[in-house]
C-alpha positions in Angstrom: 15.6 57.6 -78.6 15.0 54.0 -77.6 17.4 51.2 -78.1 14.9 49.4 -80.4 14.3 52.3 -82.7 18.1 52.8 -83.2 18.6 49.2 -83.9 16.0 49.0 -86.5 17.8 51.5 -88.7 21.1 49.7 -88.7 22.0 48.4 -92.2 23.1 44.9 -92.8 25.9 45.9 -95.3 28.6 45.7 -92.7 28.4 49.3 -91.5 31.8 50.9 -90.7 32.6 51.8 -87.1 34.8 54.8 -86.5 36.7 55.8 -83.4 39.9 57.9 -82.8 43.4 56.8 -83.5 46.3 57.5 -81.1 46.2 56.4 -77.5 43.2 54.3 -76.8 41.2 53.8 -73.6 38.9 51.2 -72.1 35.7 53.0 -72.9 36.0 52.9 -76.7 37.6 49.5 -76.6 34.5 48.1 -74.9 32.1 50.3 -77.1 33.4 48.8 -80.3 33.4 45.3 -78.8 29.7 45.7 -77.7 28.7 47.0 -81.1 30.3 43.9 -82.8 28.1 41.6 -80.7 25.1 42.9 -82.7 24.3 41.0 -85.9 24.4 44.2 -87.9 27.9 45.0 -86.8 29.4 41.5 -86.5 31.5 41.8 -89.5 32.1 45.6 -89.4 35.6 47.1 -90.1 37.0 49.6 -87.6 38.4 53.0 -88.9 40.6 54.7 -86.4 41.0 58.3 -87.3 40.3 61.9 -86.2 39.9 63.1 -89.8 36.4 64.5 -90.0 36.1 63.5 -93.7 36.9 59.8 -93.0 34.7 59.7 -89.9 31.8 61.0 -92.0 32.1 57.9 -94.2 31.4 55.7 -91.1 27.9 54.5 -90.2 28.6 54.7 -86.5 31.2 56.7 -84.7 32.2 56.4 -81.0 34.4 58.5 -78.7 35.3 61.1 -81.3 33.6 63.7 -83.4 32.2 65.9 -80.7 28.6 64.8 -81.3 26.1 62.7 -79.4 23.2 62.0 -81.8 21.7 58.5 -81.6 19.6 59.1 -84.7 22.8 59.7 -86.6 24.7 56.9 -84.8 27.2 59.4 -83.2 28.2 58.5 -79.7 30.9 61.0 -78.3 31.0 62.3 -74.8 33.7 64.9 -74.9 31.7 68.0 -75.8 31.2 70.6 -73.0 27.5 70.3 -73.1 27.4 66.6 -72.6 25.9 65.5 -69.3 24.0 62.3 -70.1 23.8 59.6 -67.5 22.5 56.0 -67.2 19.0 55.8 -65.8 19.0 56.3 -62.0 22.8 56.9 -61.9 24.8 60.1 -61.5 28.0 59.1 -63.3 28.4 60.9 -66.7 28.6 58.4 -69.5 31.7 57.7 -71.6 31.4 56.0 -75.0 31.2 52.6 -73.3 28.2 53.7 -71.3 26.5 55.3 -74.2 26.7 52.2 -76.4 25.7 50.1 -73.4 22.7 52.2 -72.6 21.4 52.2 -76.1 22.2 48.6 -77.2 22.9 46.7 -74.0 19.4 45.2 -73.6 19.5 43.9 -77.1 23.0 42.5 -76.6 22.0 40.8 -73.3 19.0 39.3 -75.0 21.1 37.9 -77.8 23.7 36.5 -75.4 21.3 34.9 -72.9 18.1 34.2 -74.7 16.0 36.3 -72.3 13.1 38.3 -73.6 14.2 41.9 -74.2 11.2 43.1 -72.3 11.5 40.8 -69.3 12.1 41.9 -65.7 15.1 39.6 -65.5 16.7 41.2 -68.5 16.1 44.7 -66.9 17.8 43.4 -63.7 20.9 42.2 -65.6 21.0 45.4 -67.7 21.3 47.5 -64.6 23.5 45.0 -62.8 26.1 44.9 -65.5 26.1 48.7 -65.6 26.7 49.3 -62.0 29.1 46.3 -61.6 31.1 46.9 -64.7 30.4 49.6 -67.2 30.0 52.5 -64.8 33.6 52.2 -63.5 34.8 52.7 -67.1 32.6 55.7 -67.5 34.0 57.2 -64.3 37.6 56.4 -65.2 37.4 58.0 -68.5 35.7 61.1 -67.2 38.1 61.6 -64.3 35.4 60.9 -61.7 36.8 59.5 -58.4 35.1 56.6 -56.7 35.1 58.7 -53.5 34.1 62.3 -53.0 37.4 64.1 -52.7 36.1 66.0 -49.6 35.8 62.6 -47.8 39.3 61.5 -48.5 41.3 64.7 -47.6 44.3 63.6 -45.5 43.9 59.9 -46.2 47.1 58.1 -47.2 47.4 54.6 -48.7 48.9 52.0 -46.5 50.7 50.4 -49.5 51.1 51.0 -53.2 48.5 49.0 -55.1 49.9 49.6 -58.6 46.8 51.5 -59.7 45.6 48.2 -61.2 42.2 48.3 -62.8 40.3 47.8 -66.0 41.4 51.2 -67.3 45.0 50.7 -66.5 45.1 47.2 -68.0 43.8 48.5 -71.3 46.1 51.6 -71.1 49.1 49.3 -70.7 48.5 47.9 -74.2 49.4 51.3 -75.7 52.9 51.6 -77.1 55.3 53.4 -74.7 57.5 56.2 -76.1 60.2 54.8 -78.4 58.7 51.2 -78.5 58.1 51.7 -82.3 60.8 53.8 -83.7 59.5 55.8 -86.7 62.8 55.2 -88.4 62.4 51.5 -88.5 58.6 51.4 -89.4 56.7 53.4 -91.9 53.8 55.6 -90.7 51.4 53.1 -92.1 53.1 50.2 -90.3 53.0 52.2 -87.0 49.3 52.8 -87.5 48.7 49.2 -88.3 50.5 48.1 -85.1 48.5 50.6 -83.1 45.2 49.3 -84.6 46.2 45.8 -83.9 46.9 46.6 -80.2 43.5 48.4 -80.0 41.8 45.2 -81.3 43.7 43.2 -78.7 42.5 45.7 -76.0 38.9 45.5 -77.3 39.0 41.7 -77.2 40.4 41.7 -73.7 37.9 44.0 -72.2 35.1 42.4 -74.1 36.0 39.0 -72.8 35.8 40.3 -69.2 32.3 41.7 -70.1 31.2 38.5 -71.5 32.4 36.5 -68.5 30.7 39.0 -66.1 27.4 38.6 -68.1 27.6 34.9 -68.1 28.2 34.8 -64.3 25.3 37.2 -63.6 22.9 35.4 -65.8 23.8 31.8 -64.8 24.7 32.2 -61.2 23.9 35.6 -59.7 20.4 35.9 -61.1 19.1 32.5 -60.1 20.5 32.9 -56.6 18.0 35.7 -55.9 15.2 33.1 -55.5 17.4 30.8 -53.2 18.5 33.6 -51.0 14.9 34.9 -50.6 13.7 31.4 -49.7 16.5 30.8 -47.1 16.0 34.2 -45.8 12.4 33.6 -45.1 13.2 30.5 -42.9 16.3 31.7 -41.1 14.5 31.6 -37.8 14.7 27.8 -37.9 18.3 28.2 -37.1 18.2 31.1 -34.7 15.0 32.5 -33.2 16.2 36.0 -34.0 17.1 35.1 -37.6 20.8 35.9 -37.3 22.0 32.7 -39.1 21.3 31.8 -42.7 22.1 28.4 -44.2 22.6 27.4 -47.8 22.9 23.8 -49.1 25.3 25.0 -51.8 27.5 27.9 -52.4 25.6 30.9 -54.0 26.4 34.6 -54.5 24.3 35.8 -51.5 25.6 39.2 -50.5 23.7 41.5 -53.0 20.5 39.6 -52.5 20.8 39.5 -48.7 21.3 43.3 -48.5 18.4 44.0 -50.8 16.1 41.9 -48.7 17.3 43.5 -45.4 16.7 46.9 -47.0 13.1 46.0 -47.8 12.4 45.8 -44.0 15.2 47.6 -42.0 13.5 46.9 -38.7 14.4 43.2 -38.9 17.3 41.7 -37.1 20.3 41.7 -39.4 21.9 38.3 -40.5 25.3 37.9 -38.9 26.5 34.6 -40.1 26.0 32.6 -43.3 26.7 28.8 -43.5 27.4 26.9 -46.7 29.2 23.8 -47.9 32.6 24.1 -49.7 31.4 21.7 -52.5 28.5 19.5 -53.6 30.2 16.2 -53.1 29.4 14.0 -50.1 31.5 14.8 -47.0 32.2 18.4 -48.1 33.4 20.6 -45.4 31.3 23.6 -44.2 32.1 27.3 -44.1 30.9 29.9 -41.6 31.1 33.4 -42.9 30.6 36.6 -41.0 28.4 39.0 -43.0 30.4 42.2 -44.0 29.0 45.6 -42.9 28.8 46.4 -46.7 29.3 44.3 -49.8 32.9 45.3 -50.3 33.9 45.8 -46.7 36.6 43.9 -44.9 34.8 44.7 -41.6 32.2 42.2 -40.4 29.0 42.8 -38.6 30.2 40.3 -35.9 33.5 38.6 -36.6 34.1 35.2 -35.2 35.5 35.3 -31.6 39.0 36.7 -31.2 40.0 33.7 -29.1 39.3 31.4 -32.0 41.3 33.3 -34.7 44.3 31.8 -36.2 43.7 28.3 -34.9 43.2 25.1 -36.9 42.2 21.5 -36.5 42.5 20.0 -33.0 43.8 23.3 -31.6 40.7 25.0 -32.9 38.6 22.2 -31.3 40.3 23.0 -28.0 39.5 26.6 -28.0 35.9 26.3 -29.3 34.9 23.2 -27.5 33.4 22.0 -30.8 34.6 19.0 -32.7 35.5 19.0 -36.4 37.1 22.4 -36.5 39.1 23.3 -39.7 40.2 26.8 -39.3 39.3 30.4 -38.4 40.9 33.2 -40.3 43.1 35.5 -38.4 40.7 38.4 -39.0 37.7 36.4 -37.9 35.6 36.9 -41.1 35.4 33.2 -42.1 36.0 29.8 -40.6 35.3 26.1 -41.3 34.2 22.8 -39.9 34.1 19.3 -41.1 30.3 19.1 -40.8 27.2 21.1 -41.2 26.4 20.4 -37.6 29.8 21.6 -36.4 29.5 24.8 -38.4 26.1 25.4 -36.9 27.4 25.0 -33.4 30.3 27.4 -34.1 27.8 30.0 -35.4 25.5 29.6 -32.3 28.5 29.8 -30.0 29.8 32.8 -31.7 26.6 34.7 -31.3 26.9 34.3 -27.6 30.4 35.7 -27.4 
């Protein structure tokens, strides 16, 4: 069932949205938010219940009911036979992924003004899934980001608090005893719970909106700029190991994609860019990470430079205008473009 065919059947009489009551999670909180971005649902009321009779009154039901049937506007994922995934991905969908898969293109088109059939919208649709929605699907379905076989024997170096989108939404649930039944009626307790759910839905929805805006206005246009600068990188180093941008852009995704197109090419080791657009802005030299999210660089800045600043850095590099080099060597700075370039070229020789 295509997103378009489902959308055409939506009524304009404020269709009711149903989901379960009790403890809420990030997936249905986002699913409800996404639905309400569509004109047909913009004024919809939410019914939170597990009562089949009440859910039957709802036009659209998410994360409850034991049925996945787009033609009937039912989007649950808890049934034993459910195994639906997003195109070209292996993570089983939650209610967030289901709603996003069916309605995401239309939502992105409405929010960005892009043609729903355009290549750019397709890129954004897939990008928002892999960078945002998929993590919620995995969290709700109990899927680890790593294969358990690969992490046997590993121990965390420190407690990270388990902070993530799922936990932030989960923390909005009432804790035991927070709402004493003797002080509030059952209706009042349910009303308080529903209000917290709407708060959670707004919170995770605002994160989605911010992510979409960033990808549309910053990440997507950067594809062209990265491709253009990648094509001329031999101007700075005959082996193409240095790339230069005249402004800061989100370059990592696009660089890795370009390198994957021709794996025989020399990998880029350093990326240079100004800290700002005003005259006299300082310049940064950043070592390219081994992977997008890695803290390990392909070629960190020389160990002898690390941790030094200003004149002390000038002394160890022999290059004027030094600002700093991080203790791990993943990034450094110089007062000028010329100085940053000299640092990159000297680092290549180390």
